N, C-alpha and C positions, 0 to 999 in steps of 0.2 A: 209693838212698834210705838215709838214716842210720837205724841201729838203736838203739832205746832200751831194749829188753827182751831178757833172756837166756832164750830159750825152753828150751834144754836144761837149764839150771839149774832152771827152773821145773818141768819134768817130773820131775826127780829129787826136788826138795824136796816137791812136792805129793803124789807117791805115798807118800813116807816119812811125811808128816804124816798121811795117811789111815790108813796101816798102824798108826801109833802110836795113833790114836784107836780103831781096831778092838781093839787089844790092851788098851786101857784098860777096855773094858766086858766082855770075856770071849767070849761065844758069838756075838754078832751086833751089827752096827751098821747102823742105818737112816740113810742119807745123803741128805738132801733136796737135790736139785740145782736151784738157781735159775738162770734164764737158759738159754742154749742149750748143749747138750752138744757139738754140733758146728756148723760154719758160724757161729762167733761172730765175725762181721765187725766188730762194734762194738769188741770187745777188740783185734782186730788193727789197727784204725785208730788207737785212742788209745794203744796200747802197741806201736809199731813194732818188729817182731821176733816178736811173739806170733803163732803160727800159728792159723788159724781152727779147726783140729781138735785143738788142744793138749789140751783136757780129755779127749777120747776117747783120744788117744795116751797120756795119763797113766793113764787107767783100764786101758788095754791091758796096762800093766805088772802089773796086778792081775787080769787077765782071768779066770784060773781060780778066783778067789775072789769074782767079781762076779755078782750076779743083778740084772736090771733089772725094775722094776715101773713100768708106765706108768699114770698117773692121769688121768682125765677127768671133768669135772663133767657129770652127766646133764642139767642145765639148759642147758649149752652145746650139747649134742647137740640138744636139743629146739628151741632157737631158731636152730640151724644157724650157730653162731658161726664166723666166718672168720678165719684167720690172714692179716693184711693183707700181710705180707712175702711170703707164698707164694701167696695167693689161693685157698687150699683150706680146707675146713671142719675143725674140730677132730677130728671122728671120722675123717675121711680122713687127718689128720696122725698119729693114733695108729697107723694101719696103715703109714704111711710110716716113722714112727720105728721101729716094730718091725722092718721089713725092713732099714732102714739099720743098726740095731744088729746084727742077725743076720748081715748080709753082712760085718760086721767081726769076726765070731767071738764076739759076746757072747750070753749066755743071757738071753732075755727070759722071765721066769717067768710073768707074768700081767698082766692089765689090771684096774684098779680103777675102778669107776664110783661116784663120790661124789654126795651129795645125791639119791640115787635115790628116786623116789616113783612108780614105775610109768609114767613118761612113755613115750608110744607110740614115738617115734623112738629113745629110749634102749633100750627093750626090744627093738626090732627090731635095733639095732646089737649088742646083747648076743647075740642069737640068731645073727647072721651070724658073729660072732667065734667062738662055740662050735662052729659047723659047721666051722670051720677048725681045730678042736682047740686054741683059745686059752682058757686059764682066765680066767674073769671073776668078780670078787668085787664084792659090793654093799655100799656104805656109805651110811648114811642121815643125814638132817638131824637134829641134836640141838637141841631147843628150848632157846633161851637160850645157845647156843654163841657166844662162848667164855667167857662170864661165869658160867654156872651150873655151878660146879665139882662140887658133890655129884652132880648128874645126869650130867654128862659122865663123871666117873670112877666109873661104876657099871655094873651089868649092863643097865640101861635106856638107857645112853648109849653109850660105846665098846663095851660088852658086846653090844649089838645088831648091831654091824657084823660082817660075815663075816670070819673069821680068814684072813689070807693065808698059805697054806702056802709057805714059802721053804726053799731047800736050801743056800744059800751064806752065808758069814759077812758079806759086804758087800752090802747090799741098796740099790741106787741107785734112788731114787724121783724120777721125772721126769714131765713133762707137756707138752702142746702149748703152754700159755701160763699166765699168772697167773690166780689164782682157781680153780684146778682142785682144790685140797684136798690138796696134797702133805703139808703139815705135819700136818694132822689125821689123815691116813692113817698117818704115822709114829707119832704119839702113840697112835693106836688099837692099833697093833701092839705098842707097849710095854706097854699095859694087858693085852692078851691073852697076851703072852709072860710077863709077870710072874706071871699066874695059872697058867701052865704050868711055872713054875720055870726059865724060860730067861733067862739074863742078857743083856739087850739094851740098847743105847744109841742115842742120837740125835745127829746132827751136821748142820750146815748148810754147804753149799758155794755161796757167792755170790761171784762175782768182784768185783762192785761193790756199794756203794762199797768201796774198798780201806781196810781198817781201820787200817793202820799208816802212812798218809801224812796230811798235814794235811787238815782238814775242807774248806777252800776250795782245795785243790790242783786244778789244771785237770782232772786225770783224774777226780776225784770230781764236779766241776762238770759235766763232760761226761756223766756217768751221770745226773745230775739232768735234764739237757736231753733225754737219751734216754728218760726215763720221765716226761716232763712231763704226759702224758695220764693217768698213774696217780697223780699228785700225790704222788710219793715225795719226801721231804725228807731230806737227809743231816743227821745230828745227832751231837754228842758223846754217847757212851754213858755216861749218868749212873751206871748200875749198876757198870760197870767202873771208873769213876773213884772211886766210893765204896769198892769192894772192894780195889783195888790202888793207888790214887793215880796211875793211868796214863791219859792221854788217848788214846782210840781213837774211831774213826768207825764208826757204824752208820746205819741209816735208820729213819725214824719207825715203820713198821709193826712191825718186830722189837722196837723199844724199847717201843712201846705194848702189845704182846702179852706181853712178858716176865713181868710179874707173874702173868698167867694161866698161862703155861707153868710158872712156878715152883710155883704151886698144884697144877697137874696132876701135875708130877713128884713133889711131896710127897704127893699123893693116891695115887700108884702106888707110890713107893719110900720114902716117909716123909722123903726129903730130895732136894734138887736137886744133881746133880753140877756144875752150872754156876752161877757167881755173876753172870754177865752175858750179854747177847746175843752179845757179842764172843767170850766163852768157847765158845759153841756152834759158832762158825765154824772152818773149816780152811783158809781161803784163804791161799796163800803168794805171790800175785802181787806184792805190795808189796816183797817181799825180792828180786825179780828185775828191778827197774828199774835199769838200768846207766847210763842217761843221762837225767837228770831233765828237762833242757831239751828234748830231742827229744820226749819224751812230753808235755811241757807244750804245745809248739807244735802237736803232732798233735791234742791235745785241744781247743785253741782252734779249730782248723779244724773239728773234729767239732761243736762247739757252733754254729758258724755254719751248717754244713750242716743241723743239726737245726732251726735257726731257719727256714731256707728251706723245709724239708720241712713244718714246721708251718704256715707261711704258705700254701703251696700247698694243703695239706689243708683249711684253713679255706675256701678258695675252692671246693674240690670238695665241701664239706659233710661231710668226714671227720674234722674236728677242731673244737675250740672255741677262741674267741679267747683264753680264759684260758691255753691251752697256749702261745700266742705270747707273751703278757705274761710268763709265767714264764721263758721262755727269754731274753726281752729283759732281764729282771732279772739272769739269770745272766751275760749278756754284759757288763752294767755291772759286776758283781762281778769278772769276769775282765779288765775294762778293754779290751775288744775291740769292733770294729764290723765290719760286712760289708766295709768297705774293707780289712780285714786278710786277705781272701781275694783273691789276685792276679787270678784269672780273673774274679771278679765285676767288678772295676774295669775290666779290659780289655774285657769284653763290653759293659758299660754305656756306656763311653766311645765305643766304635765304633757302637753303636746310636744314641746321641745325635747323632753326627756324620753318619751315613748315613740315618737315619730309616727303617731296615728292621730286621727281626729279625736278630740276630747271635749268635755263639757264640765261646767261647774255651776253649782247653785248655792246661794247664800240664803239660809233659812231665817225666819223672823228673829231668832235669838242670836244671829251672827255666825252660826255654825256653817262651815264651808264643806260641801260634799262634791266629789268629782267622779268622773266616769270616762271610759274610753270605748272606742269602736271595737266590737268583737265579731266573730263569725256569725253570731245569731242576731246581734242587736247593734243598731247605730248608737253613737255616743249619746244623743239626746234621749233615746228610748231607755238606754241603760241608766241614764241619770235619773229619770223618773222613778225607776224601780229602786235604785240606791237610796234616793231621798225618802220614798214611801216606807221602805224598810226601816230606816233610821227613825222616822217619825212614829212608826207603829211599834217600835221596840222589837223588831224582828232581826235576828242575827244576820249579818251581812252574807255569810256563807250559805244560808238557807235559800234554796231555789223556790221562787214563788210560781214560776211557770216552767214546767218540764220541757227539755229539748224536744221530747216526743210531741208536745202540743204546738211547739213553734214550727217544727219541720213541715207539717202539712200546709201551714200558712205560706211558708217560703215556696213550697212546690206550686201552690195556687198562683202566687205572684209571678214566678218565673216560667213555669211550664204552660199554664193555661191563660194567664193574662198578659203574657209577653213582656214582663218586666225584666230588667237586668240586675236590679239590686235585690238580693235575697234577704237582706237584713230588715228587721221590723222597724217601721216608723213609730212615732209616739202614739198615734191613734190606734195602730194595730196592736201594740203592746198593751194598751189599756183595755182593748176588747178581750185580748187573751187573758189578761189579769182578771177581768170580770167573770169570764167563764171558769177560771180556776177557783175563784172565790166561792163557787157553789159548794165545792167539797173540800177546800183547803182553808183552814181557819187563819193561817198566816197571810194568805192572799187576801182574804176578807178583811183582816185587820189593816193590811197595807192599803187596800182600796179605800177604806174609810178615812184615810188621812188626806185624800185629795183636796178638800177645802182649805187645808192648812198651807197649800202652796200659793194661795192668792197673795199677791204683793211681794213674793220672793223674787230675788234677782238671779238671772241665768246668763251665762256667756258660753258660746261655743267657739272652737278654734277654726271652724270653717262655716261658710254660709249654709243655711238649711233649706230644705224643700218648703214649698208653700204649705204642704200638709202639716209639717212639724211646726211651722210658724203659727198657723191657725190654731193648732192644739194648745200651744203655750198661751196664746192670746185668750182662748176660751177658759183656761185654768186661771187667768188673771196674773200670769207671770210676766215680769218685765224682762224681755229678752234682748240681748245684743249678740252679734256674731262678728268674728274677724272677716274682713272683706276678701276672703279667699274662697275660690270655687274649686272644689275637688270633683273627681269623676263621679258618675252616678253610683258607683259601687261603694262610695264612702258614706 
């Protein structure tokens, strides 16, 4: 697949940009990290060549100077907020993040609990962390935040928050998700450090929107599609335009909050070192796009995928129809339709012709392979076998798994486990293929092709079960489905 982003250049430029920002402030820099520090698959999809762990690799260049602080909103703990992409609660994710960082050699200094008001679950979580020798600091809700500047910048505002003891010059502030209170945590620290005579600064690291490419660039439109549920809107930064006469891109929340930030900085330091929200950022991704057309086409595909995800989530009750309307508007701005996704067209055309659920996959060389539901296999399970046969050079008519091997699995599902769908799911067909590979050289050859599915595109004519969705995700396949629910027998 074609590359549109220079990842090595990005690692060099980004680490230098952060070092320069540390040096600008003197003793300490609080760096608010928006988005994902690792496993950033959105960035890798819209910027082909960007590695999902690029931000972590960049930080590793500064590892001996970095301290990580993880922020979580106590209200999110209390209502057991779940990360939809991982299916785990925010408090579980704090522990996961801590372990992930430490396994990579980073120092995690503490956990900060914001909006703390003695919530029972939050207090219990704090106790559990402290039993594991994790430092936990409490920050409180400030009445009138973020507008009541005199109260915020006082001993009754930020001053009431517990001061986070940090030991390194670069403090990376991250969180399980949006709304955790990362920015307020950084600003609270600036207030406390100033009172202690420590020269500290604040910067923000958001990969998207990319500030130095056009407002309606496909990469920036794809970011809006990805955050449709948050109602983020990309905008020209009016403060940057006024200060420098330069057009840059930011998003509504940072632009709306900037006058408040400006007042807070002036309340702490008597002046604001930044003239605009763009000034606060350190993102260098826009400088590392080496093939604009590749990134544009990849972004178009991401917008279409996000559209299908939103449509499916509405049916499942996980999203609102406004999310779909917003992405439809973005598709109009980008001048694209679902027909611009090749596998969508292939799967729908075959389904209309055959009258049964179908699926299609686009391989890395552009080859399209399709499948249909049969008595033995669901369309997605059949698609895997068809694709693996093609990649392994195995004739399409050769059976990799005999019906005699499939039938006992069907009997187990329906007779003993109470299932109504006798057809094999994707995970079941891969297990059957693995067993066949012991004595069947063609099955072995097909099984060995699995890594080649990573990054391939798949579309199905009906919505899939969670089992099939998770299998495709584990294989690294980009999956979309028509927002159509069929009976469990499909």
